[in-house]
C-alpha positions as CSV (number, residue, x, y, z in Angstrom):
1,X,0.0,0.0,0.0
2,X,2.8,2.3,0.9
3,X,4.5,1.5,-2.4
4,X,1.5,2.4,-4.4
5,X,1.1,5.7,-2.5
6,X,4.6,6.7,-3.3
7,X,4.2,5.9,-6.9
8,X,1.1,8.0,-7.2
9,X,2.8,10.9,-5.4
10,X,5.8,10.7,-7.8
11,X,3.5,10.5,-10.8
12,X,1.6,13.5,-9.5
13,X,4.8,15.4,-8.9
14,X,6.0,14.7,-12.5
15,X,2.6,15.9,-13.8
16,X,2.9,19.1,-11.8
17,X,6.4,19.7,-13.0
18,X,5.3,19.0,-16.6
19,X,2.3,21.4,-16.2
20,X,4.6,24.1,-14.7
21,X,7.0,23.7,-17.6
22,X,4.1,24.0,-20.1
23,X,2.8,27.1,-18.2
24,X,6.2,28.7,-18.3
25,X,6.5,27.9,-22.0
26,X,3.0,29.3,-22.6
27,X,3.7,32.4,-20.6
28,X,7.0,32.9,-22.6
29,X,5.1,32.4,-25.8
30,X,2.5,34.9,-24.7
31,X,5.1,37.4,-23.7
32,X,6.9,36.9,-27.0
33,X,3.7,37.3,-28.9
34,X,2.8,40.4,-26.9
35,X,6.3,41.8,-27.6
36,X,5.9,41.1,-31.3
37,X,2.5,42.8,-31.3
38,X,3.9,45.7,-29.3
39,X,6.8,46.0,-31.7
40,X,4.5,46.0,-34.7
41,X,2.3,48.6,-32.9
42,X,5.0,50.9,-31.6
43,X,7.4,50.8,-34.6
44,X,4.9,50.8,-37.5
45,X,5.6,53.8,-39.8
46,X,1.8,54.1,-40.3
47,X,-0.4,55.5,-37.5
48,X,-2.3,52.8,-35.5
49,X,-4.9,53.4,-32.9
50,X,-7.7,51.4,-31.2
51,X,-11.2,52.4,-30.3
52,X,-13.9,51.0,-28.1
53,X,-17.4,50.5,-29.4
54,X,-18.3,54.2,-28.8
55,X,-15.4,55.4,-30.9
56,X,-13.3,56.5,-28.0
57,X,-9.5,56.1,-28.5
58,X,-8.0,53.5,-26.2
59,X,-4.4,53.3,-27.5
60,X,-2.2,55.0,-30.1
61,X,1.2,54.3,-31.5
62,X,4.2,56.7,-31.7
63,X,3.6,57.3,-35.4
64,X,0.2,58.8,-34.7
65,X,1.5,61.3,-32.2
66,X,4.4,62.2,-34.5
67,X,2.2,62.7,-37.6
68,X,-0.6,64.6,-35.9
69,X,1.5,66.5,-33.4
70,X,-0.3,65.5,-30.2
71,X,1.1,63.8,-27.1
72,X,-0.3,60.4,-26.2
73,X,-2.2,61.6,-23.1
74,X,-3.9,64.3,-25.2
75,X,-5.4,61.7,-27.5
76,X,-6.4,58.9,-25.2
77,X,-10.0,58.9,-24.1
78,X,-11.0,61.4,-26.8
79,X,-13.4,60.5,-29.7
80,X,-11.7,59.7,-32.9
81,X,-14.2,61.6,-35.0
82,X,-12.9,64.8,-33.4
83,X,-9.8,64.8,-35.6
84,X,-11.7,64.2,-38.8
85,X,-12.4,67.1,-41.3
86,X,-16.0,68.3,-41.5
87,X,-16.4,67.0,-45.1
88,X,-15.3,63.5,-44.2
89,X,-17.1,63.0,-40.8
90,X,-20.2,61.3,-42.3
91,X,-18.1,58.9,-44.3
92,X,-15.9,58.0,-41.4
93,X,-18.9,57.4,-39.1
94,X,-20.5,55.1,-41.6
95,X,-17.3,53.1,-42.0
96,X,-17.0,52.8,-38.1
97,X,-20.5,51.5,-37.8
98,X,-19.9,48.8,-40.5
99,X,-16.7,47.8,-38.7
100,X,-18.2,47.2,-35.3
101,X,-20.6,44.8,-37.1
102,X,-17.6,42.8,-38.2
103,X,-16.7,44.3,-41.6
104,X,-13.2,45.6,-42.7
105,X,-13.5,49.0,-44.2
106,X,-11.0,51.1,-46.3
107,X,-11.4,54.8,-46.9
108,X,-9.6,58.1,-47.3
109,X,-10.1,61.0,-44.9
110,X,-8.5,64.2,-43.9
111,X,-7.3,64.4,-40.3
112,X,-6.4,67.6,-38.5
113,X,-2.9,68.2,-37.2
114,X,-2.6,69.9,-33.9
115,X,-1.4,73.1,-35.7
116,X,-4.7,73.2,-37.6
117,X,-3.7,72.0,-41.1
118,X,-5.3,68.9,-42.7
119,X,-3.4,65.8,-43.8
120,X,-4.8,63.1,-46.1
121,X,-4.8,59.5,-44.9
122,X,-5.8,56.2,-46.4
123,X,-7.3,54.4,-43.4
124,X,-8.2,50.7,-42.8
125,X,-10.7,49.9,-40.0
126,X,-10.3,46.3,-38.6
127,X,-12.7,44.8,-36.0
128,X,-11.2,43.6,-32.7
129,X,-12.8,40.2,-32.1
130,X,-12.6,38.4,-28.7
131,X,-14.4,35.2,-28.1
132,X,-16.3,35.7,-31.3
133,X,-17.5,39.1,-30.4
134,X,-16.4,42.5,-31.7
135,X,-15.1,44.5,-28.7
136,X,-13.4,47.4,-30.5
137,X,-11.9,48.7,-33.7
138,X,-8.3,49.0,-34.9
139,X,-7.5,51.9,-37.3
140,X,-4.4,51.8,-39.5
141,X,-3.7,55.0,-41.4
142,X,-1.1,55.7,-44.1
143,X,-0.2,59.3,-44.8
144,X,-0.9,59.9,-48.5
145,X,-0.8,63.7,-48.4
146,X,2.3,64.0,-50.6
147,X,1.0,61.4,-53.0
148,X,-2.4,63.3,-53.2
149,X,-0.6,66.6,-53.8
150,X,1.5,65.0,-56.5
151,X,-1.6,63.5,-58.2
152,X,-3.4,66.9,-58.0
153,X,-0.3,68.6,-59.4
154,X,-0.3,66.1,-62.3
155,X,-4.0,66.7,-63.0
156,X,-3.4,70.5,-62.8
157,X,-0.5,70.3,-65.2
158,X,-2.6,68.2,-67.6
159,X,-5.2,71.0,-67.7
160,X,-3.2,74.2,-67.2
161,X,-0.5,76.1,-69.0
162,X,2.8,75.7,-67.3
163,X,4.1,79.2,-68.1
164,X,1.0,81.3,-67.2
165,X,-1.0,79.0,-64.9
166,X,-4.1,79.6,-67.1
167,X,-6.4,76.8,-68.2
168,X,-5.0,75.2,-71.4
169,X,-6.8,74.3,-74.6
170,X,-8.1,71.0,-73.3
171,X,-9.7,72.5,-70.2
172,X,-11.0,75.4,-72.2
173,X,-12.8,73.2,-74.7
174,X,-14.3,71.1,-71.9
175,X,-15.5,74.2,-70.1
176,X,-16.9,75.7,-73.3
177,X,-18.9,72.5,-74.0
178,X,-20.4,72.6,-70.4
179,X,-21.0,76.3,-70.8
180,X,-22.9,75.8,-74.1
181,X,-25.0,73.0,-72.5
182,X,-26.1,75.3,-69.7
183,X,-26.6,78.3,-72.0
184,X,-28.9,76.2,-74.2
185,X,-30.9,75.0,-71.2
186,X,-31.3,78.7,-70.1
187,X,-32.0,80.1,-73.5
188,X,-29.1,82.5,-73.2
189,X,-26.2,83.6,-75.4
190,X,-22.5,83.1,-75.0
191,X,-19.4,84.4,-76.8
192,X,-16.0,83.1,-77.7
193,X,-13.2,85.8,-78.0
194,X,-10.1,84.6,-79.8
195,X,-7.1,86.9,-78.9
196,X,-3.7,87.0,-80.7
197,X,-0.9,89.2,-79.6
198,X,0.3,91.5,-82.4
199,X,3.9,91.0,-83.7
200,X,4.8,88.6,-80.8
201,X,7.1,86.6,-83.1
202,X,9.0,89.8,-83.6
203,X,9.5,90.1,-79.9
204,X,10.7,86.5,-79.7
205,X,13.1,86.9,-82.6
206,X,14.6,90.3,-81.5
207,X,14.6,89.9,-77.7
208,X,14.8,86.2,-77.3
209,X,12.4,83.6,-75.8
210,X,13.0,84.6,-72.2
211,X,11.7,88.0,-73.0
212,X,8.8,86.4,-74.9
213,X,7.9,84.4,-71.9
214,X,7.9,87.5,-69.8
215,X,5.5,89.3,-72.2
216,X,3.2,86.2,-72.2
217,X,3.0,86.2,-68.4
218,X,2.3,89.9,-68.4
219,X,-0.4,89.5,-71.0
220,X,-2.0,86.7,-69.0
221,X,-1.9,88.7,-65.8
222,X,-3.5,91.8,-67.5
223,X,-6.2,89.8,-69.3
224,X,-7.1,88.0,-66.1
225,X,-7.7,91.3,-64.3
226,X,-10.5,92.1,-66.8
227,X,-12.6,89.0,-67.0
228,X,-15.5,88.6,-64.6
229,X,-17.0,85.5,-62.9
230,X,-19.0,84.6,-66.0
231,X,-15.8,84.4,-68.1
232,X,-13.0,81.9,-68.5
233,X,-9.6,82.9,-69.8
234,X,-7.3,80.3,-71.4
235,X,-3.9,80.3,-73.0
236,X,-4.9,78.4,-76.2
237,X,-1.6,78.1,-78.0
238,X,1.6,80.1,-78.4
239,X,0.7,83.8,-78.2
240,X,-3.0,83.0,-78.5
241,X,-5.6,83.4,-75.7
242,X,-9.2,82.5,-75.6
243,X,-12.1,83.8,-73.5
244,X,-15.6,82.3,-73.2
245,X,-18.3,84.6,-71.9
246,X,-21.4,82.9,-70.6
247,X,-24.6,84.5,-69.3
248,X,-24.3,87.0,-72.1
249,X,-26.9,89.8,-72.0
250,X,-26.4,90.6,-75.7
251,X,-23.8,91.0,-78.4
252,X,-22.9,94.5,-77.2
253,X,-21.6,93.0,-73.9
254,X,-19.2,90.9,-75.8
255,X,-17.9,94.0,-77.6
256,X,-17.5,95.8,-74.2
257,X,-15.6,92.9,-72.7
258,X,-13.3,92.7,-75.7
259,X,-12.7,96.5,-75.5
260,X,-11.7,96.2,-71.9
261,X,-9.3,93.4,-72.7
262,X,-7.6,95.6,-75.3
263,X,-7.4,98.5,-72.8
264,X,-5.9,96.4,-70.0
265,X,-3.3,95.0,-72.4
266,X,-2.3,98.5,-73.5
267,X,-0.9,99.4,-70.1
268,X,2.8,99.8,-70.7
269,X,5.3,97.3,-69.3
270,X,9.0,97.8,-68.6
271,X,11.5,95.2,-69.7
272,X,15.2,95.7,-69.4
273,X,14.6,99.4,-68.6
274,X,12.6,99.9,-71.8
275,X,8.9,100.6,-72.2
276,X,6.7,98.4,-74.4
277,X,3.0,98.5,-75.2
278,X,1.3,95.3,-76.2
279,X,-1.6,95.2,-78.6
280,X,-3.8,92.3,-79.6
281,X,-6.2,91.5,-82.5
282,X,-9.5,89.8,-81.5
283,X,-12.1,87.7,-83.3
284,X,-15.5,87.2,-81.7
285,X,-18.2,84.5,-82.4
286,X,-21.6,84.4,-80.7
287,X,-23.6,81.3,-79.6
288,X,-26.1,80.3,-81.1
289,X,-25.9,82.9,-83.9
290,X,-22.5,81.8,-85.3
291,X,-22.4,78.1,-84.2
292,X,-23.9,75.5,-81.9
293,X,-20.8,73.5,-81.0
294,X,-17.4,74.4,-79.5
295,X,-15.5,73.5,-82.7
296,X,-17.6,75.7,-84.9
297,X,-17.5,78.7,-82.5
298,X,-13.8,78.5,-82.1
299,X,-13.3,78.1,-85.9
300,X,-15.5,81.1,-86.6
301,X,-13.8,83.3,-83.9
302,X,-10.5,82.3,-85.6
303,X,-11.9,83.5,-89.0
304,X,-12.9,86.8,-87.5
305,X,-9.5,87.1,-85.9
306,X,-7.8,86.7,-89.3
307,X,-10.0,89.5,-90.7
308,X,-9.1,91.7,-87.7
309,X,-5.4,91.1,-88.3
310,X,-5.8,92.0,-91.9
311,X,-7.1,95.4,-90.9
312,X,-4.1,96.2,-88.7
313,X,-2.9,96.0,-85.1
314,X,-5.3,96.2,-82.2
315,X,-8.4,95.5,-84.3
316,X,-11.5,93.6,-83.2
317,X,-14.0,91.8,-85.5
318,X,-17.3,89.9,-85.0
319,X,-17.8,86.9,-87.2
320,X,-20.0,87.3,-90.2
321,X,-21.2,84.6,-92.6
322,X,-19.3,85.9,-95.6
323,X,-16.0,85.5,-93.7
324,X,-15.9,81.8,-94.6
325,X,-15.4,82.8,-98.2
326,X,-12.7,85.2,-97.1
327,X,-10.9,82.5,-95.1
328,X,-10.9,80.1,-98.0
329,X,-9.5,82.7,-100.3
330,X,-6.9,83.7,-97.8
331,X,-5.8,80.0,-97.3
332,X,-5.5,79.6,-101.0
333,X,-3.5,82.9,-101.4
334,X,-1.2,81.8,-98.6
335,X,-0.5,78.5,-100.4
336,X,0.2,80.4,-103.6
337,X,2.4,82.9,-101.9
338,X,4.6,80.2,-100.4
339,X,5.5,79.0,-103.9
340,X,5.8,82.5,-105.4
341,X,9.6,82.7,-105.1
342,X,10.5,79.1,-106.3
343,X,8.1,79.5,-109.2
344,X,9.6,82.9,-110.2
345,X,6.4,84.8,-109.8
346,X,7.9,87.8,-108.0
347,X,9.6,90.6,-109.7
348,X,10.9,94.1,-108.9
349,X,9.7,97.4,-110.1
350,X,11.7,100.6,-109.5
351,X,10.5,104.1,-108.8
352,X,13.0,107.0,-109.4
353,X,14.0,109.5,-106.7
354,X,15.5,112.8,-108.1
355,X,17.6,115.6,-106.7
356,X,15.9,119.0,-106.8
357,X,19.3,120.7,-107.2
358,X,20.0,119.3,-110.7
359,X,17.0,117.1,-111.5
360,X,19.1,114.0,-111.9
361,X,18.0,110.5,-110.7
362,X,20.0,109.7,-107.6
363,X,18.2,106.5,-106.4
364,X,15.6,104.0,-107.3
365,X,13.2,102.5,-104.8
366,X,12.8,98.7,-105.3
367,X,9.1,97.6,-105.1
368,X,8.1,94.0,-105.1
369,X,5.3,92.8,-107.5
370,X,3.5,89.4,-107.6
371,X,2.1,88.1,-110.9
372,X,0.2,84.8,-110.2
373,X,-0.8,82.7,-113.3
374,X,-4.4,82.4,-111.9
375,X,-4.8,85.5,-109.7
376,X,-3.0,87.8,-112.1
377,X,-1.3,90.9,-110.6
378,X,-1.8,90.8,-106.8
379,X,-1.7,94.2,-105.1
380,X,1.1,94.5,-102.5
381,X,-1.6,95.9,-100.1
382,X,-3.1,92.4,-100.2
383,X,-0.1,90.0,-100.1
384,X,2.4,92.0,-98.0
385,X,0.2,92.0,-94.8
386,X,-0.5,88.3,-95.4
387,X,3.3,87.7,-95.7
388,X,3.8,89.6,-92.5
389,X,1.2,87.5,-90.6
390,X,2.4,84.1,-91.9
391,X,6.1,84.8,-91.5
392,X,6.7,84.6,-95.3
393,X,7.9,88.2,-95.3
394,X,11.3,87.0,-94.1
395,X,11.9,85.0,-97.3
396,X,10.4,87.7,-99.5
397,X,12.4,90.5,-97.9
398,X,15.6,88.5,-98.3
399,X,14.8,87.8,-102.0
400,X,14.0,91.5,-102.6
401,X,17.3,92.6,-101.0
402,X,19.4,90.2,-103.0
403,X,17.6,90.9,-106.3
404,X,17.9,94.6,-105.8
405,X,21.6,94.5,-105.1
406,X,22.2,92.2,-108.1
407,X,20.2,94.5,-110.4
408,X,22.1,97.6,-109.1
409,X,25.4,95.9,-109.9
410,X,24.3,95.4,-113.5
411,X,23.3,99.1,-113.8
412,X,26.6,100.2,-112.4
413,X,28.3,98.2,-115.1
414,X,26.0,99.0,-118.0
415,X,25.1,102.7,-117.3
416,X,28.4,103.8,-115.8
417,X,26.4,105.6,-113.1
418,X,26.6,106.0,-109.3
419,X,22.9,105.5,-108.8
420,X,21.7,104.1,-105.5
421,X,19.0,101.5,-104.7
422,X,16.5,101.9,-101.9
423,X,15.0,98.7,-100.3
424,X,12.1,98.6,-97.9
425,X,12.7,96.5,-94.7
426,X,9.7,94.9,-92.9
427,X,9.4,95.0,-89.2
428,X,9.7,91.3,-88.8
429,X,12.7,91.2,-91.1
430,X,14.5,94.0,-89.2
431,X,13.9,92.3,-85.8
432,X,15.5,89.0,-86.9
433,X,18.7,88.3,-85.1
434,X,20.5,87.4,-88.4
435,X,19.3,90.5,-90.3
436,X,22.7,92.3,-90.4
437,X,24.2,89.0,-91.6
438,X,21.7,88.9,-94.5
439,X,22.6,92.4,-95.5
440,X,26.3,91.5,-95.4
441,X,25.7,88.5,-97.5
442,X,23.7,90.5,-100.1
443,X,26.6,93.0,-100.4
444,X,29.2,90.2,-100.8
445,X,27.2,88.4,-103.4
446,X,26.5,91.5,-105.5
447,X,29.9,93.1,-104.9
448,X,28.3,96.6,-104.8
449,X,29.7,99.5,-102.9
450,X,27.7,99.6,-99.6
451,X,27.2,103.4,-99.8
452,X,24.8,102.8,-102.8
453,X,22.5,100.6,-100.7
454,X,19.7,102.5,-98.8
455,X,17.5,100.6,-96.3
456,X,14.1,102.1,-95.6
457,X,12.7,101.6,-92.1
458,X,9.5,102.9,-90.6
459,X,9.0,105.0,-87.5
460,X,6.8,102.4,-85.8
461,X,9.3,99.7,-86.4
462,X,11.9,101.8,-84.5
463,X,9.9,102.6,-81.4
464,X,8.9,99.0,-80.9
465,X,12.3,98.5,-79.2
466,X,14.3,101.7,-79.4
467,X,17.6,100.6,-78.1
468,X,17.6,97.4,-80.2
469,X,16.8,99.5,-83.3
470,X,19.6,101.9,-82.6
471,X,22.1,99.1,-82.1
472,X,21.1,97.4,-85.4
473,X,21.2,100.7,-87.3
474,X,24.7,101.4,-86.0
475,X,25.8,97.9,-87.2
476,X,24.3,98.7,-90.6
477,X,26.0,102.1,-90.7
478,X,29.4,100.4,-89.9
479,X,28.9,98.4,-93.1
480,X,28.7,101.7,-95.0
481,X,25.1,101.6,-96.1
482,X,22.6,104.5,-95.7
483,X,19.5,104.4,-93.5
484,X,16.2,106.2,-94.3
485,X,13.1,106.5,-92.2
486,X,9.9,106.0,-94.2
487,X,6.5,107.6,-93.7
488,X,7.7,110.2,-91.2
489,X,5.0,111.9,-89.3
490,X,2.4,109.2,-89.5
491,X,3.5,107.0,-86.6
492,X,4.9,107.6,-83.2
493,X,7.0,110.6,-84.2
494,X,9.4,111.6,-81.4
495,X,12.2,114.1,-81.7
496,X,13.9,112.6,-78.7
497,X,14.1,109.3,-80.6
498,X,14.9,110.9,-83.9
499,X,18.0,112.6,-82.7
500,X,19.4,109.3,-81.5
501,X,18.8,107.4,-84.8
502,X,21.9,107.3,-87.0
503,X,19.9,108.0,-90.2
504,X,20.8,109.6,-93.5
505,X,17.4,110.3,-95.1
506,X,14.0,111.3,-93.8
507,X,11.0,110.5,-96.1
508,X,8.1,113.0,-95.6
509,X,4.9,111.0,-95.9
510,X,2.7,111.7,-99.0
511,X,-0.3,112.6,-96.8
512,X,1.4,115.9,-96.0
513,X,2.4,116.5,-99.7
514,X,-1.1,115.9,-101.2
515,X,-2.5,119.4,-100.3
516,X,0.5,121.6,-101.0
517,X,-0.2,124.5,-103.3
518,X,1.8,127.4,-104.6
519,X,-0.8,129.9,-103.3
520,X,-1.4,128.6,-99.8
521,X,1.7,128.5,-97.5
522,X,-0.4,128.9,-94.3
523,X,-2.0,125.4,-94.3
524,X,-1.2,122.9,-91.6
525,X,0.4,120.6,-94.1
526,X,2.6,123.3,-95.4
527,X,3.7,124.2,-91.9
528,X,4.5,120.6,-91.1
529,X,6.5,120.1,-94.3
530,X,8.5,123.2,-93.8
531,X,9.2,122.2,-90.1
532,X,10.4,118.7,-91.2
533,X,12.7,120.1,-93.9
534,X,14.1,122.7,-91.4
535,X,14.6,119.9,-88.8
536,X,16.4,117.7,-91.4
537,X,18.8,120.6,-92.2
538,X,19.5,121.0,-88.5
539,X,20.2,117.2,-88.1
540,X,22.3,117.1,-91.4
541,X,19.7,114.6,-92.8
542,X,18.5,114.5,-96.4
543,X,14.8,115.4,-96.7
544,X,12.9,113.3,-99.3
545,X,9.2,114.0,-100.1
546,X,7.3,111.1,-101.5
547,X,3.9,111.1,-103.3
548,X,4.7,114.1,-105.5
549,X,1.9,114.0,-108.2
550,X,1.8,117.5,-109.6
551,X,4.2,120.2,-110.8
552,X,2.8,122.6,-108.3
553,X,3.8,120.3,-105.4
554,X,7.3,119.9,-106.9
555,X,7.7,123.7,-107.1
556,X,6.5,124.3,-103.5
557,X,8.9,121.6,-102.2
558,X,11.8,123.2,-104.1
559,X,10.9,126.6,-102.6
560,X,10.9,125.0,-99.1
561,X,14.4,123.6,-99.7
562,X,13.5,119.9,-99.9
563,X,16.5,117.9,-101.2
564,X,14.9,114.9,-103.0
565,X,11.5,114.0,-104.3
566,X,9.7,110.9,-105.5
567,X,6.2,110.3,-106.9
568,X,4.1,109.7,-110.0
569,X,4.9,113.1,-111.4
570,X,8.6,112.1,-111.3
571,X,8.0,108.6,-112.6
572,X,5.8,105.6,-111.9
573,X,7.4,102.3,-110.8
574,X,8.7,100.5,-113.9
575,X,10.4,97.2,-114.6
576,X,14.2,96.9,-114.8
577,X,14.1,96.9,-118.6
578,X,12.7,100.5,-118.7
579,X,15.1,102.0,-116.2
580,X,17.9,102.8,-118.7
581,X,15.5,104.8,-120.8
582,X,14.1,106.7,-117.8
583,X,17.6,107.3,-116.6
584,X,18.7,108.6,-119.9
585,X,15.6,110.9,-120.1
586,X,16.2,112.6,-116.8
587,X,19.9,113.0,-117.3
588,X,19.4,114.5,-120.8
589,X,16.8,117.0,-119.4
590,X,19.1,118.1,-116.6
591,X,22.2,118.6,-118.7
């Protein structure tokens, strides 16, 4: 009996020892598991928190306090919804209610930092289940603020112009489509205004693209000041802007808005210590009068814009039905003009300039003419503005310069004369960075003496960028050529500029010559002409009157002391073959 009792005691002892070892192992396992959980909780880079079934926070990890700026005691026993932005509270509450019923929920929400700013989080709610029952909720939140900002920036860049920050073409067209839908529902009108900065390519070519960007940002800033809440401004492409005006009270309102846009652009800007004034041409189409879809309205506003540009700088035009025909003709003419030089359709005519001292021809002005096989003789007044607008004037101007120099060389050899040639230079041609090189090249090819080449520039061309103009003129003067200012008195005449220009000849515009008479020396035109001639003598500049059509005008100009004259009374423009005869006639009369 004793033996059996001892055996039972020993067995029981072994069992207790085994249970104790198992308990120790279990406790160790639980402690390790708890440490693992604590490590996962404490060192997780995402914020983690737990809530009871009322939404009160019962624990938080270090990442939460670091990301939201609170200390742990400040957060514990507060309601989680307190930290959620107003716009997300309903969504967060709904997700919490679903989670305490056993569902896992994922959502994004903005949480407030202690300093007051909101951060974007992607949050996962997990139910805490004990003995098969939900006793709380774990929240795990990943900070996606930077990711959201990056996504928003990408979306912004996709729909906005990088340089000006304005809506781009894609966003504008989407907005216009929505605008037209609402306008149609409300039975209202809307307008599309197509804006193109005048001579912007000249700015880019003369001052560089950095300056061009500066001017574009200035234009965007000025235009943005003008538009109201019912308008949207877009940088459509290059130097083109687009405005849509909805809730339009009438066509007159579109005119008033476009006028304000012009006025705000005309405010001078300073760049590199120089003053510039921007102008823009505008075309306007009206919904539903001129089209029912964005494409048609934009197209028709573009057509009206081309007509406005054809009229000159700073003009505005409303679309009219007949403009479609104008556009088709213009596109055809542009296509023909591109091939005019290679097909040999351009030619030069020459108009004589004579000295009033001895009546001899001292120079010939080269004038380009275009004879198209289908269109016939095309007026320079029609194709020169088109060439300016399309950029073809550069090639045409270079061709005229080279042809004129080559022709002059032939006359010097055949007529044994020191006659000069006068060549008109367009604004865009003059502003090209390689213009001086083109002149050097023409002189080298023709081998003419540079002093027999006169380049005619206009006043308005000079005051576009005064210092640049002076620098280019000085470079040209260093080559030995002569500079003349054309149409003096019709542009931005400024004596302060004129005295700085290194010029040789001043051409008095024909509008002042037209009304000169022998009997009336008291007219305004007579006073202006006398003043210009006197000024020329003071500046040691040759005075040349153009547009002389009568003998009386010629005699008056001679009385006033004018140096040279040009006009139909002296001689109409003629082809090169007739110049020798004209030259012979004048030199025979004067001898």
